[in-house]
N, C-alpha and C positions, 0 to 999 in steps of 0.2 A: 493700419486703421484708415477708414474712409476720411476724406477731407470734410465731408458733411455727414456725420453719422446721424441716424434717426434716434431721437430721444423720446422718453416717455416716463410716466410715473402714475402712481395710484392717486386716488382722490384726496387722501389726507397728506400726501407728500412724503410719507415714510419710506416708500420704496421708489427708487429712481433707477432707470436703466438706459443703456445705449446699445443700439443695434448697428453693427458694421456689416455691410453687404446688401445685396439686392433681394427683394421679395419676388418670388416667381409666380405667385397666384394670390388671388383675393376673392374669397367666396362669402356669400350671404347664405347661411344655413338655416333652414326652417324646420329641421327635425325637432321632435318633441324634447329631446335631451338638451339641445342648444337653447330652445325657448325656455326651458326650466332653469338652466343655470345662468341665463342672462336676464330672465324676467321680462322678456321683450318678444317682438314678433320674430326675430331671428338673431343669430350671432353674426358678427362681421369680423372675420379672421383673415390675416395675412399669413402666407406660408413661404418658408424658405428651407432648402436643403443645404445651403452654403453659408448663410449669414450667421454671425456670431453675436451672442448677447454678453454684455458686461453689466453686472449689477453695480451701479454707482454707489448706492446706499440702501440699507434696509433688507439685504438678502435674507437675513435671519427671520424676517417678518413674512416671507413668501411661503405660503402653504399650498399643498397640492392635494386635490381629491381625485381619485380614480374610481369610476363607477364599476363595481364588481362585474365580472363576466362580460366586459366590453373594452373597447379601445378609448372610450370617452374619458377625457381628463380635463381638469380645470385647475389653474393656479390663481391664487388670489392673495390680497393683503390681509393678514390676520387682524389688523386694526379696523380698516374701513370696508373690507370685503370686495374692493375693486378687482376686476379681472386683470390678470397679468400674463405676460408671455410664459410659455412652457416649452422646454426642449424635450423632445421624445427621442432619447438616444437609440432605442431599439429600431427605429426607422429613420434616424438621422434627420429629424424634422423640427424646425422651430416654428411654433404657432404663436402669432402675436395678435391680441385683440386690437382692432383698429382704433377703438375708442380710448385705449390707454396711451396713445401716442400724442406727443406735443408738437412734433415736427410735421410739416406738410410732407405728403408722400406723392410720388409720381406714378402711381398705379391706381387704376379704377377697378371696381369689382368685375371679375370675369363672368360671374353667373350667380343667380339664385339657385341653390341646390336643395334637395329634399323637399321640393314644393308639394309633393303629394301629402306631406305631413303638416302643411301650413295651417295655422289657426284659422278658424272659420270667419273671424272678424278682419283678417288680413287680406282684404280684397279691395282693389281700386282705391288705395290710400292716397294716390295723387290727387283725387278729386275733393279731398277734405280741406276745409278752410285752413289757411296758413296764417299764423299770428307771430309777429317778430319777437314778442316778449311773452310774459305770463298773461293768461286770460284775465280780463278786467273784472 
């Protein structure tokens, strides 16, 4: 086991996990499938072909959806719906939603991918006002 494993959990805290090993890549995907299953401008996923996941609690609450006729899959908590890691054994790949992690990570996104599918409102977002809390 790593001295400092990466930890994470779902929003309601039912599912908790630990990742041992390194992430090889980190992509922000703008494809329509990722936008749909995240409800956002893009997904933010970490990938590893060597890291191992240990379900600390709530493994029975992890559900997986596979989009028919595609490789697109999503794991989530059956209680709160939070995105969770998924291991795809057919390609030996662990995919971890970055937002599910509690630990800091030492990898930055490698690239925005599938940008040709980007939402029409997802342009020049860096120029939008930044508010530290909720809007007044």
